[in-house]
Backbone as a printed PyTorch tensor [residue, N CA C, xyz], in Angstrom:
tensor([[[  0.8590,  -1.1600,   0.0000],
         [  0.0000,   0.0000,   0.0000],
         [  0.9140,   1.2350,   0.0000]],

        [[  0.6520,   2.1540,  -0.9380],
         [  1.4800,   3.3580,  -1.0620],
         [  0.5930,   4.5960,  -1.0550]],

        [[  1.0350,   5.6160,  -0.3590],
         [  0.3650,   6.9110,  -0.3660],
         [  1.3780,   7.9690,  -0.7690]],

        [[  0.9290,   8.9260,  -1.5800],
         [  1.8130,  10.0040,  -2.0380],
         [  1.2160,  11.3610,  -1.6940]],

        [[  2.1000,  12.2990,  -1.4320],
         [  1.7220,  13.6920,  -1.2340],
         [  2.8710,  14.5160,  -1.7900]],

        [[  2.6230,  15.2190,  -2.9050],
         [  3.6850,  16.0000,  -3.5270],
         [  4.8510,  15.0970,  -3.9160]],

        [[  6.0230,  15.4360,  -3.4190],
         [  7.2290,  14.6930,  -3.7860],
         [  7.5960,  13.6160,  -2.7640]],

        [[  6.6870,  13.3690,  -1.7930],
         [  6.9790,  12.3310,  -0.8070],
         [  5.9950,  11.1710,  -0.9520]],

        [[  6.4480,  10.0070,  -0.5660],
         [  5.5960,   8.8190,  -0.6000],
         [  5.9320,   7.9380,   0.5920]],

        [[  4.9430,   7.1960,   1.0160],
         [  5.1250,   6.2230,   2.0870],
         [  4.5700,   4.9000,   1.5840]],

        [[  5.3440,   3.8440,   1.7240],
         [  4.9040,   2.5130,   1.2800],
         [  4.9870,   1.5270,   2.4370]],

        [[  3.9180,   0.7700,   2.6160],
         [  3.9130,  -0.3750,   3.5200],
         [  3.9940,  -1.6180,   2.6530]],

        [[  4.8200,  -2.5620,   3.0230],
         [  4.8450,  -3.8570,   2.3470],
         [  5.0660,  -4.9400,   3.3900]],

        [[  4.4650,  -6.0910,   3.1610],
         [  4.6580,  -7.2000,   4.0870],
         [  5.8320,  -8.0460,   3.6150]],

        [[  6.4280,  -8.7670,   4.5500],
         [  7.4940,  -9.7020,   4.1920],
         [  7.2900, -11.0160,   4.9270]],

        [[  7.8340, -12.0620,   4.3430],
         [  7.8880, -13.3880,   4.9590],
         [  9.3040, -13.9110,   4.7800]],

        [[  9.7960, -14.6510,   5.7710],
         [ 11.1300, -15.2510,   5.6840],
         [ 11.0250, -16.7590,   5.8240]],

        [[ 11.6610, -17.4450,   4.8840],
         [ 11.7490, -18.9050,   4.9100],
         [ 13.2200, -19.2850,   4.7930]],

        [[ 13.5940, -20.3710,   5.3970],
         [ 14.9700, -20.8510,   5.2920],
         [ 15.2050, -21.5510,   3.9580]],

        [[ 14.1290, -22.0550,   3.3630],
         [ 14.1980, -22.7550,   2.0860],
         [ 12.9070, -22.4720,   1.3210]],

        [[ 13.0130, -22.4000,   0.0090],
         [ 11.8190, -22.1540,  -0.8100],
         [ 10.7890, -23.2640,  -0.6400]],

        [[ 11.2320, -24.4350,  -0.2110],
         [ 10.3000, -25.5510,  -0.0390],
         [  9.6140, -25.5620,   1.3310]],

        [[  9.9960, -24.6520,   2.2350],
         [  9.3410, -24.5850,   3.5420],
         [  7.8590, -24.2410,   3.3580]],

        [[  6.9630, -25.0030,   3.9970],
         [  5.5350, -24.7240,   3.8180],
         [  5.0800, -23.4290,   4.4910]],

        [[  5.7250, -23.0370,   5.5760],
         [  5.3390, -21.8340,   6.3190],
         [  6.5730, -20.9800,   6.5890]],

        [[  6.4150, -19.6570,   6.6210],
         [  7.5450, -18.7940,   6.9860],
         [  7.8510, -18.9270,   8.4780]],

        [[  9.1240, -18.7040,   8.8350],
         [  9.4660, -18.7110,  10.2620],
         [  9.2630, -17.3400,  10.8820]],

        [[  9.1170, -16.3230,  10.0580],
         [  8.7810, -14.9860,  10.5510],
         [  8.1660, -14.1790,   9.4140]],

        [[  7.4170, -13.1600,   9.7790],
         [  6.8720, -12.2260,   8.8100],
         [  6.6280, -10.9020,   9.5160]],

        [[  6.4150,  -9.8510,   8.7450],
         [  6.2110,  -8.5350,   9.3290],
         [  5.8880,  -7.5150,   8.2710]],

        [[  6.0480,  -6.2490,   8.6370],
         [  5.7310,  -5.1320,   7.7400],
         [  6.9460,  -4.2210,   7.6060]],

        [[  7.2200,  -3.8090,   6.3550],
         [  8.2250,  -2.7930,   6.0560],
         [  7.5190,  -1.4460,   5.9190]],

        [[  8.1280,  -0.4050,   6.4520],
         [  7.6560,   0.9620,   6.2810],
         [  8.7620,   1.7050,   5.5420]],

        [[  8.4590,   2.1930,   4.3360],
         [  9.4810,   2.8000,   3.4760],
         [  9.0640,   4.2220,   3.1310]],

        [[  9.9320,   5.1820,   3.4030],
         [  9.6730,   6.5770,   3.0640],
         [ 10.5470,   6.9380,   1.8570]],

        [[  9.9230,   7.6350,   0.8950],
         [ 10.6070,   7.9740,  -0.3490],
         [ 10.4380,   9.4490,  -0.6890]],

        [[ 11.3640,   9.9880,  -1.5130],
         [ 11.3080,  11.3700,  -1.9710],
         [ 11.6620,  11.3950,  -3.4570]],

        [[ 10.8840,  12.1400,  -4.2350],
         [ 11.1460,  12.2510,  -5.6620],
         [ 11.8260,  13.5830,  -5.9470]],

        [[ 12.9780,  13.5380,  -6.6090],
         [ 13.7250,  14.7610,  -6.9100],
         [ 13.3920,  15.3320,  -8.2850]],

        [[ 12.3410,  14.8080,  -8.9060],
         [ 11.9460,  15.2780, -10.2260],
         [ 12.3540,  14.3260, -11.3330]],

        [[ 13.3020,  13.4450, -11.0440],
         [ 13.6940,  12.4750, -12.0610],
         [ 13.6840,  11.0340, -11.5630]],

        [[ 13.7000,  10.8520, -10.2470],
         [ 13.6390,   9.4900,  -9.7030],
         [ 13.2290,   9.5200,  -8.2400]],

        [[ 12.8210,   8.3540,  -7.7390],
         [ 12.4810,   8.1970,  -6.3270],
         [ 13.7160,   7.7730,  -5.5530]],

        [[ 13.9090,   8.3930,  -4.3820],
         [ 15.0050,   8.0560,  -3.4760],
         [ 14.4220,   7.4910,  -2.1890]],

        [[ 15.0530,   6.4280,  -1.6760],
         [ 14.6500,   5.8830,  -0.3890],
         [ 15.2550,   6.7550,   0.7010]],

        [[ 14.4130,   7.3350,   1.5370],
         [ 14.8560,   8.1990,   2.6210],
         [ 15.0850,   7.3740,   3.8910]],

        [[ 14.1470,   6.4630,   4.1700],
         [ 14.3160,   5.6040,   5.3410],
         [ 13.5020,   4.3290,   5.1730]],

        [[ 13.9450,   3.3080,   5.8840],
         [ 13.2350,   2.0320,   5.9300],
         [ 13.2090,   1.5900,   7.3840]],

        [[ 12.0510,   1.1480,   7.8200],
         [ 11.8930,   0.5970,   9.1630],
         [ 11.0240,  -0.6320,   9.0270]],

        [[ 11.2920,  -1.6690,   9.7800],
         [ 10.4570,  -2.8570,   9.7170],
         [ 10.1490,  -3.3410,  11.1170]],

        [[  9.0380,  -4.0460,  11.2220],
         [  8.5970,  -4.5760,  12.5030],
         [  8.0860,  -5.9830,  12.2690]],

        [[  8.6510,  -6.9230,  12.9880],
         [  8.2210,  -8.3070,  12.8720],
         [  6.8980,  -8.5350,  13.5780]],

        [[  6.1220,  -9.4390,  13.0350],
         [  4.8420,  -9.7950,  13.6310],
         [  5.0720, -10.4920,  14.9700]],

        [[  4.1830, -10.2390,  15.9190],
         [  4.2600, -10.8750,  17.2290],
         [  2.8900, -10.9200,  17.8680]],

        [[  2.7890, -11.5440,  19.0270],
         [  1.4860, -11.6580,  19.6990],
         [  0.8200, -10.3130,  19.9750]],

        [[  1.6260,  -9.2960,  20.2720],
         [  1.0780,  -7.9740,  20.5790],
         [  0.7880,  -7.1390,  19.3370]],

        [[  1.2870,  -7.5710,  18.1890],
         [  1.0530,  -6.8190,  16.9550],
         [  1.0030,  -7.7710,  15.7530]],

        [[ -0.1330,  -8.4880,  15.6140],
         [ -0.3220,  -9.3490,  14.4410],
         [ -0.4900,  -8.4970,  13.1790]],

        [[ -0.1850,  -9.0880,  12.0340],
         [ -0.3530,  -8.3540,  10.7830],
         [ -1.8370,  -8.0710,  10.5370]],

        [[ -2.2000,  -6.8150,  10.2600],
         [ -3.5960,  -6.4980,   9.9390],
         [ -4.0180,  -7.1830,   8.6370]],

        [[ -5.2410,  -7.6230,   8.5830],
         [ -5.7530,  -8.3310,   7.4080],
         [ -5.5800,  -7.5360,   6.1190]],

        [[ -5.6880,  -6.2110,   6.2070],
         [ -5.5790,  -5.4070,   4.9680],
         [ -4.2010,  -5.4730,   4.3340]],

        [[ -3.1680,  -5.9150,   5.0530],
         [ -1.8250,  -6.0430,   4.4970],
         [ -1.4930,  -7.4550,   4.0370]],

        [[ -2.4020,  -8.3960,   4.2460],
         [ -2.1890,  -9.7780,   3.8290],
         [ -2.7040,  -9.9720,   2.4090]],

        [[ -2.1610, -10.9560,   1.6780],
         [ -2.6600, -11.2060,   0.3150],
         [ -4.1820, -11.3860,   0.3180]],

        [[ -4.8390, -10.6900,  -0.5890],
         [ -6.2870, -10.7700,  -0.6760],
         [ -7.0090,  -9.9560,   0.3800]],

        [[ -6.2550,  -9.1470,   1.1490],
         [ -6.8530,  -8.3940,   2.2390],
         [ -7.4930,  -7.0820,   1.8380]],

        [[ -7.4040,  -6.7270,   0.5700],
         [ -8.0700,  -5.5250,   0.1060],
         [ -7.3740,  -4.2310,   0.4690]],

        [[ -6.0790,  -4.2840,   0.7940],
         [ -5.3870,  -3.0620,   1.1900],
         [ -4.7510,  -2.3150,   0.0390]],

        [[ -4.8600,  -2.8380,  -1.1860],
         [ -4.1000,  -2.3040,  -2.2750],
         [ -4.5890,  -1.1500,  -2.9770]]])
């Protein structure tokens, strides 16, 4: 999910980590928060922060595949 205002943008993306492509389930997953700035010719990454999913902060359904957050 990406939002833009002028020359700035914020993108949320989910991630999953597996030790092998054949693993049926990821051993961890979470959300990336990416801030970007456009200088008129390209987008630059200003910052990236991520937070792993846990009992106190499960991934919201809108960020999961088919969750309608797009």
